[in-house]
C-alpha positions as CSV (number, residue, x, y, z in Angstrom):
1,V,-57.8,99.3,-55.7
2,P,-60.5,100.9,-57.9
3,R,-61.9,104.2,-57.5
4,Y,-65.1,105.1,-57.9
5,D,-66.4,108.7,-58.3
6,A,-70.5,109.5,-56.3
7,Y,-72.2,108.5,-59.5
8,G,-70.5,105.0,-59.7
9,T,-68.3,106.2,-62.2
10,F,-64.6,104.2,-62.3
11,A,-62.1,107.2,-61.6
12,G,-59.5,105.1,-61.4
13,F,-57.0,103.3,-58.6
14,L,-55.8,104.1,-55.4
15,G,-53.1,102.5,-54.2
16,S,-50.2,102.4,-51.3
17,C,-46.3,101.8,-51.9
18,I,-44.1,100.6,-49.3
19,D,-40.4,100.7,-49.2
20,I,-39.0,97.1,-48.6
21,T,-35.6,97.2,-49.1
22,E,-34.7,96.8,-45.2
23,N,-36.3,93.6,-45.2
24,R,-34.7,92.3,-48.2
25,E,-31.6,93.5,-47.1
26,A,-32.1,91.3,-43.5
27,N,-33.2,88.6,-45.8
28,D,-30.3,88.8,-48.0
29,A,-27.9,89.0,-44.1
30,L,-30.2,86.2,-42.8
31,S,-29.4,84.0,-46.5
32,R,-25.9,84.9,-45.9
33,S,-25.8,83.6,-42.0
34,A,-27.4,80.5,-42.9
35,G,-25.3,80.0,-45.5
36,D,-22.0,80.3,-43.2
37,L,-23.2,78.6,-40.9
38,E,-24.2,75.6,-43.1
39,R,-20.1,76.0,-44.4
40,R,-19.0,76.1,-40.9
41,M,-20.9,72.9,-39.9
42,R,-19.8,71.6,-42.8
43,E,-15.9,72.3,-41.7
44,R,-17.1,71.4,-38.3
45,N,-18.5,67.5,-39.4
46,R,-15.3,67.3,-41.7
47,D,-12.7,68.0,-38.7
48,L,-14.6,65.6,-36.9
49,E,-14.3,62.9,-39.4
50,N,-10.6,63.8,-39.7
51,Q,-10.3,63.4,-35.9
52,K,-11.9,60.1,-35.5
53,A,-10.0,58.8,-38.1
54,A,-6.6,59.8,-36.7
55,A,-8.1,58.7,-32.8
56,L,-8.7,55.1,-34.8
57,D,-5.5,54.7,-36.4
58,L,-3.8,55.9,-33.1
59,A,-5.7,53.1,-31.2
60,N,-4.9,50.6,-33.8
61,E,-1.3,51.6,-33.7
62,A,-1.4,51.2,-30.0
63,D,-3.3,47.7,-30.5
64,A,-0.4,46.9,-32.6
65,A,2.4,47.7,-30.4
66,R,0.7,45.5,-27.2
67,Q,0.7,42.7,-29.9
68,R,4.4,43.1,-30.7
69,A,4.7,43.8,-26.6
70,E,2.4,40.6,-25.5
71,K,4.4,38.8,-28.5
72,A,8.3,39.8,-27.3
73,Q,7.2,39.1,-23.9
74,S,5.5,35.7,-25.0
75,Q,9.1,34.9,-26.7
76,F,10.9,36.2,-23.8
77,L,9.2,33.7,-21.3
78,A,9.4,30.9,-23.9
79,L,13.2,31.3,-24.4
80,L,13.5,31.6,-20.1
81,E,11.4,28.4,-19.8
82,A,13.4,26.7,-22.1
83,A,17.0,27.7,-20.9
84,P,18.9,24.6,-19.7
85,E,19.7,26.4,-16.5
86,A,17.8,28.1,-13.7
87,M,16.7,31.7,-14.9
88,L,15.2,34.3,-13.0
89,V,14.5,38.3,-13.3
90,A,14.7,40.5,-10.4
91,D,15.0,44.4,-10.2
92,L,17.5,46.4,-8.6
93,T,16.2,46.3,-5.2
94,G,16.6,41.7,-5.4
95,R,12.9,41.5,-5.8
96,I,12.2,38.4,-8.3
97,L,10.0,39.2,-11.0
98,I,9.7,36.4,-13.2
99,S,11.4,32.5,-12.4
100,N,11.5,29.7,-14.6
101,G,11.0,25.9,-14.0
102,R,14.3,25.0,-13.4
103,T,14.8,27.9,-10.9
104,R,11.8,26.1,-9.0
105,R,13.1,22.6,-8.7
106,L,16.8,23.3,-7.8
107,F,15.6,25.4,-5.0
108,G,11.9,23.9,-4.1
109,Y,10.0,26.8,-4.2
110,A,6.5,27.1,-5.6
111,W,6.1,29.9,-8.5
112,D,3.9,32.1,-5.9
113,K,6.6,31.8,-3.2
114,L,9.4,33.1,-5.8
115,V,7.8,35.6,-7.7
116,G,7.6,39.1,-5.3
117,A,10.2,37.1,-3.1
118,S,14.0,38.6,-2.5
119,L,16.5,37.2,-3.9
120,S,17.9,37.1,-0.3
121,L,15.7,34.3,-0.1
122,L,18.1,31.8,-2.0
123,L,21.2,33.4,-1.5
124,P,21.4,34.7,2.3
125,E,25.0,34.7,2.3
126,W,25.9,36.3,-0.9
127,E,28.9,38.8,-1.2
128,G,27.0,40.3,-4.2
129,A,24.5,41.7,-2.0
130,D,24.4,44.9,-0.3
131,P,20.9,45.4,0.9
132,G,21.5,48.5,2.9
133,A,22.7,50.6,-0.4
134,A,20.1,51.7,-2.9
135,G,20.2,48.1,-4.6
136,W,20.2,45.0,-3.7
137,F,23.4,44.3,-5.8
138,R,27.0,45.6,-5.4
139,P,27.8,47.9,-8.6
140,A,31.0,45.8,-9.3
141,Y,28.8,42.8,-9.7
142,L,26.9,44.5,-12.1
143,Q,29.7,45.6,-14.3
144,E,31.0,42.7,-15.9
145,P,27.9,41.0,-17.3
146,G,28.6,37.5,-18.0
147,K,31.2,37.0,-15.4
148,A,30.4,33.8,-13.2
149,W,30.4,34.3,-9.1
150,E,30.5,31.6,-6.4
151,A,28.3,31.7,-3.7
152,I,25.8,29.5,-1.3
153,A,22.6,29.5,-2.2
154,R,20.0,27.9,0.3
155,G,16.8,25.3,-0.9
156,G,13.5,25.4,0.3
157,D,14.0,22.5,2.4
158,G,17.0,24.5,4.2
159,N,20.0,23.4,2.8
160,S,22.8,24.5,1.5
161,F,24.9,24.0,-1.8
162,P,27.7,26.1,-4.5
163,V,26.1,27.6,-6.9
164,E,27.5,29.6,-9.8
165,I,25.7,33.2,-10.7
166,S,25.9,35.2,-13.8
167,L,24.3,38.6,-13.7
168,S,23.2,40.9,-17.2
169,P,21.5,43.8,-16.8
170,M,18.1,45.0,-19.1
171,E,16.7,48.2,-19.5
172,S,12.8,48.3,-19.7
173,E,10.3,50.7,-19.5
174,D,10.5,49.7,-15.7
175,G,14.0,50.4,-15.9
176,T,16.7,48.5,-15.1
177,L,16.3,44.5,-14.5
178,I,18.8,42.0,-13.7
179,I,18.8,38.6,-15.6
180,A,20.3,36.2,-13.6
181,A,21.7,32.8,-13.9
182,I,22.0,30.4,-11.5
183,R,24.1,27.3,-12.2
184,D,24.4,24.1,-9.4
185,I,28.0,23.2,-9.0
186,S,27.9,20.6,-6.5
187,A,29.1,17.8,-8.9
188,R,32.1,20.0,-9.6
189,K,33.1,20.9,-6.1
190,L,32.6,17.2,-5.9
191,A,35.1,16.5,-8.0
192,E,37.1,19.3,-7.3
193,E,37.6,18.3,-3.9
194,A,38.2,14.5,-4.9
195,S,40.9,15.9,-7.0
196,R,42.2,17.8,-4.1
197,K,42.4,14.8,-2.2
198,S,44.0,12.3,-4.8
199,L,46.2,14.8,-5.2
200,L,47.4,15.6,-1.9
201,E,47.5,11.6,-1.2
202,K,50.1,11.3,-4.4
203,E,51.8,14.2,-2.9
204,A,52.1,12.5,0.3
205,L,53.1,9.0,-0.9
206,L,55.6,10.6,-2.9
207,K,57.4,12.2,0.0
208,E,56.7,8.7,1.3
209,V,59.0,7.1,-1.4
210,H,61.0,9.8,-1.2
211,H,61.9,9.6,1.9
212,R,62.1,5.6,1.8
213,V,64.5,6.0,-1.0
214,K,66.4,8.4,0.9
215,N,66.9,5.9,3.5
216,N,67.3,3.6,1.9
217,L,70.6,4.9,0.2
218,Q,72.0,6.5,3.7
219,V,72.0,2.6,4.3
220,I,73.9,1.6,1.4
221,S,76.4,4.3,1.8
222,S,76.8,3.1,5.1
223,L,77.5,0.0,4.3
224,I,80.6,0.8,1.5
């Protein structure tokens, strides 16, 4: 600030000095903090983007896995439906989960009457069943996959008929499941019965012929 004496003559300048070291240090610290915050925000945003990309990859993998599972299930159901025999899938308690069209036609039940029902509905007196145990199937009947067991089945009309049943355990996400193939063997049993009767008739005829020949020989012997 200019300074003048009593006569108005310039006498110099009047000044003051302020130490701004602390202010400068504070500004520098604030700038560094702002820089650190910006850096952390960039890192945070980068981490969020990475997490988002990873989550998207997981979602895509899950969707692909779901599609593969749906395709496999669709193929399995198509194969089951195309099978030439009655086929069904049950859990270890004997509860029917899936049945194909031939099963429904063989037993005379609609789809919604079979799914969720017990195999006892179709095989009420099968010796391979053990409803009192932990599972519906006797263990011995699951230890020989594909072996044919004979049983008497009962249709929706109450009529009984002979069948052959083969069991095959299958592991799934829900635990062990049982694939059962059921064949109506009524025609075979009738043929076997007819063959047995025919054999018995032939044996009876042979015995009769043998008896008559024996008698004739005795008569001839007595005449000689």
